[in-house]
N, C-alpha and C positions, 0 to 999 in steps of 0.2 A: 686554596680553600674556596668552595662555592657556598652560596647561602640559599636557604629555603625560607620563604615567607611564613609568618605565623599562621595565616589563614590556610596556605597550601599544606603546611605540616599537619594541622588539625584535620583538614579534609582527607589527606592521605591516610592518616592513622584510622580515622573513623571508617573510611571505605574499606580498608583492609580488615578491620574487626568485623564489620557488617558482612563482608564476604565469607567470614567464618562463623556466621549465624549469631553474632552478638546483636541483641536488639538495638535499633538505631539510636534511641534515647540514651541507652547505656554507653554505646560506642562514642557518642558525642561528648558525654561527661568525661570518659576515660581519656579521649584525645585532648580535651582541654587541659586536664590535669597533667598529662604526660608532657605537654608542651610547656607548661609552667615550670617543670624541672629544667628544661632546656633554657628557658628564658633567664634563669638566674645562674647559668653556667654549670649546672649539675649534669654534665653531658653523659655521664654513665647511667643516668636514671630516667632519661626522657625517651626520645624517639629511637635512640640506640637500642632500647630494650624491646622494641616491637617484634623482631624476629623470635626472641625467646618467649614472649607472651603468646605468639601465634603457635609455636610448637606445643606449649602447654594446652592450648585450646584444642588443637588437633588430636593430642594424645588423650583428651578427656580428663585432664588434670584440674580443670576448673568447672564450676557450675555456671552455665550461661543463663539460667532462669532461677536465680536464687531467691530465697525468702530471708532477706537480711532483716533481723528482728531483735528486739530487746529481750534477752533471755532472763535477766535478773535486774531488778531496779529497787533502789532504796534511797529516798531523798535525793541528795545531790550526786549520787553514784548510779552507774548502770553498766551492765555487761552486754555487749552486742555480739550476737552470733552471726558471723558473716556468711554462713552456709556455703563456704568454699567459693564465694564470688571472686571475680577479679578484684584485686586489692584496692584499687582506686575507688571503687564503688563503696566498699566497706568503710574506708576512711572518710569519704565524703559524707556518709551517713553519720559517722561518729562526730565529725566536726559540727554538722547541723544540730545534732542532739546536744552537743556541748554548748552551743550558742543558746539553745532553748533553756538549758538548765542553769547556765551562769546568770541568765536574766532573772531566774526565780530565786537562786540560792547564793549568788555572788561568787561562788566557787563551785567547781564540779570536777569529778574524776570519772572519765569514761574509758572502760577497758573493752577490748574486743578479742575474739578468737575465731578460728576458722576463716581467717582472711588470707591474703596473698601479698606479694610484693606490690608496693603502691607508689614507687618513685621517691623523690626527694622529700625528706621530713619537713623542710622549710615551707613547702607548699601549704601544709595544713596549719602550722602555727601562724604563718603570715595571714591567712584568712581570719584568724581570731584577732590578731593585732590590728588589722584593717577595720575591725568592728570596735576597736578601743579596748580590747581585753589583752591580758597577758596569756600567752599560749605556751604550753610545754608538751613535748611529744617524746615518747620512748618506744622502741620496738626491738623485737628479736629478729635479727637478719635471717635471710632465707637459705643459709648454708653456713656450716661451721668452717671458718677460715682461720681461727686463732686458737692456739694452745694456751693453757694456763701458764702463768709466769713461771719460767724454769722448766716447763714440761714440753712434750712433743705431741701429745694426743690432741686432736682438733675437737674441742668440746664447747667452743664459744664462737659466736658470729661477730660481725662488726658492730652490732647492737648500738644503733645511733641514738643520739639525743638532740633535740632542737628546742630552743627557747626564743620566743619573740616578745619584745616589749615595744609598745607604741611610742613614737617620738614626735608627735605632732605633725608638722609639715615636712619634717626631715625623714630620711630613710629609716625604716623600722630597724631597731637594734635587734639583730637576729643572729644567733649562734646555731649552726647546724653542723654537727660533727659526728663522724664515726668514732668508736672507741679504739679503733686501730689507726696507725699513722696515716694510712690511705684506705679509702673505701675500696671494696673489691671491684666495684664498677670501673674504677680508674685503671686497675690492672687489666680488666677485660678490654677497655678502650686502647690501652697501650699495645696489647697483644694483637688487636685488629689492625692497628697502624704499623705493626712491625717495629715498634720502638722498645727501647730498654726501660727499665724502671729504676729509681734510685736505690742504692744499696741499703737504705734504712727502712724499706717497706716490708721486706720479707726475709725469712731465714729458712734454711733447709733443716733436716732432722739432726744434723751435726752442729747447728747453730751458725752456719756460714751464710752470708748474704746471697740472695737470689736476685739477679738483675734481668733475667730473661722471663718475661711475663708468661710465656708459653710453658714454663716449668712450674707455674704457681701451684699446681696440684701436688707438687713434691714437698711443699713447705707450709709455713704458717705466717700469716700477717703479724706484724709486731704491734703491741698496744701503744697508745699515746702515753708518754710519761712513765714508761716502764711498768712497774707493779701497780701504779696508781690507775693506769688505763685498764689493766686487767681487772682490778677491783671494781671499777666503774662498770665494766662490761658484765660482770657477775651480778651486780645489783640491778642493772637495767633488765637483765635476763629474768631476775626474780619478779620485778615489778610489772614487766610487760608480758612475760611468758608464764611463769609459775602461778602468779596471782590470777591470771585470766584463764587458767586451765588450758594454756596453749603450749606448743612445743618449745622445749628449751634443752640445752645440753645434748645428751645422746638421742633425745627424741626429735631433734631438728632434722628436717628433710632437706637434702641438697637439691634445690629446684633446678640447678644447672645440669644435674645428672639424671634426675628422675622426673620427667615432665608429666608423668601420669599419676603421681602420688599426691595425696592431700597434704599440704604443708602445715595446716593448722597454725598459721602465723599469728602471733600475739602482738598487739599494739595498744598504746595508752595515750589518751589525750587529756590534759588538765587545762582548765580555763579559769582565770581569776579576773574579777572586776576590780580595778584599782579603787573605785569609789567606795568599796567596802572598808578601806583603810584611811579615807580622807578625801579631800577634794581632788577629783580626777585631773582637772586642768593644772593644779599645783604639782601633782605627781609628774605629769608630762613635762612641766617646766623644769623640774629637778632632773629628769632624764636628759632633756636638751642641754641643761647646764653642764652635766657631767660629760656629755659628748663633746661640747664646746671646749671644756677644759682639756680633755684628752687630745683633741685635734690641735690645740694651741700649745701643747706641752713641748718641751725641748727634745730634740732628737739626737741620737748618736751620730758620730761622723759617718757620712755616706748615706744616711737615711733621709729620704726626701720628705716623708710625711708619716704621721701616726695614723693608722687606720683603725676604725671601730667595727666590731662585728656587724655584718649586714651591709656595710658601705660598698664593698666590692660587688656584692650581688645586685645591689640597686643600680650601680653603674652599668653592669653587664645587661641588666634588664632593659635599661633605657636604650642601650646600643642595639640590642637584638630586636626590640620592638620596631626600631627604625630599619635596621639592616637585614634582619632575619636570623635564622639559626645556621651556624656554620656546619657544613657537611663535608667530611673528608671523602676522597675518592673511594676508600674502602667501605665507608658507611653507605655511600650512594649505591655501590654494588650490592650490598646486603639488603638495602631497602628495595631495590629493583628486582632482586630475587624474590622478595616477598610479594611484590606486585605481580610478578609472573605466576607465582603459586596461587595467588588469590584471584587472578583473572581481572585485575584492575589496571588502569593506565600507569605506565612507568613514570618516574620523575625525570624531568629533563631540566637541568639547571644551567 
């Protein structure tokens, strides 16, 4: 495995996007946010996605000069129209608006539609937690990869949810999960590397496990916790999709197959100021106390330590800031194909 420095990764992504007529300022924002996905180990959502984003741009599937604007606004709520912009730009605007509104109202709910894929959910709630707020994110995924519990029709996506809670000087307590056992990005990464996938990730139309990721189109991702994950995916679809007048269910566009179509991706950001419920420092102290209790609790035989949500991502971030982003030979080939197509210098690691 070779490594790409953070600065070089951002520079490469921005150069590729600018070569495809993305304005320089927008390209820099997108590159920064994409690399933040890689930093926390969400390897299926960072620089890995660049080839797919470029395909959508070339096919005319996104608006490179969007008017991202507030379509509806009432008190602590707002609906953002992303005008089919690249998704990172839409969510960046949503988080900025959430920070403005939570300062005014102590809590806010920001919905968006006509967005696109925007990388790892954790990127956006982490920004809120770093400002001292609780952040919650929900989204409708960009392709239906999951059938309803007991069914075979693909009517739901991975519909992720992320929650971030500030923890003082310690790592942000952060949960970022798909409602499927594995995010589809992990299946795509395994396919690129020629690796198999665990037999509890996907099933075919007869209910049998799929372990070859290249056959993923023949089956359905499995929900976390059986019917409970299915139910959670439905509710997130309603709150991030239906509520925002965005695509959900049969209306969801498979952006892997249709690079030229508008996805109308729906996303939701909620921000909460802990000081609305009491002293913020005391709240953080309670968070830290719980983390400490969890970490110091007794383990089962063979278990080295108890982990807390967000701890692994924090360790990965610290390692990758120092070491860089790991790049497999297959990913390097894909990125250098992009470089050739864009007319920019290839990566040499």
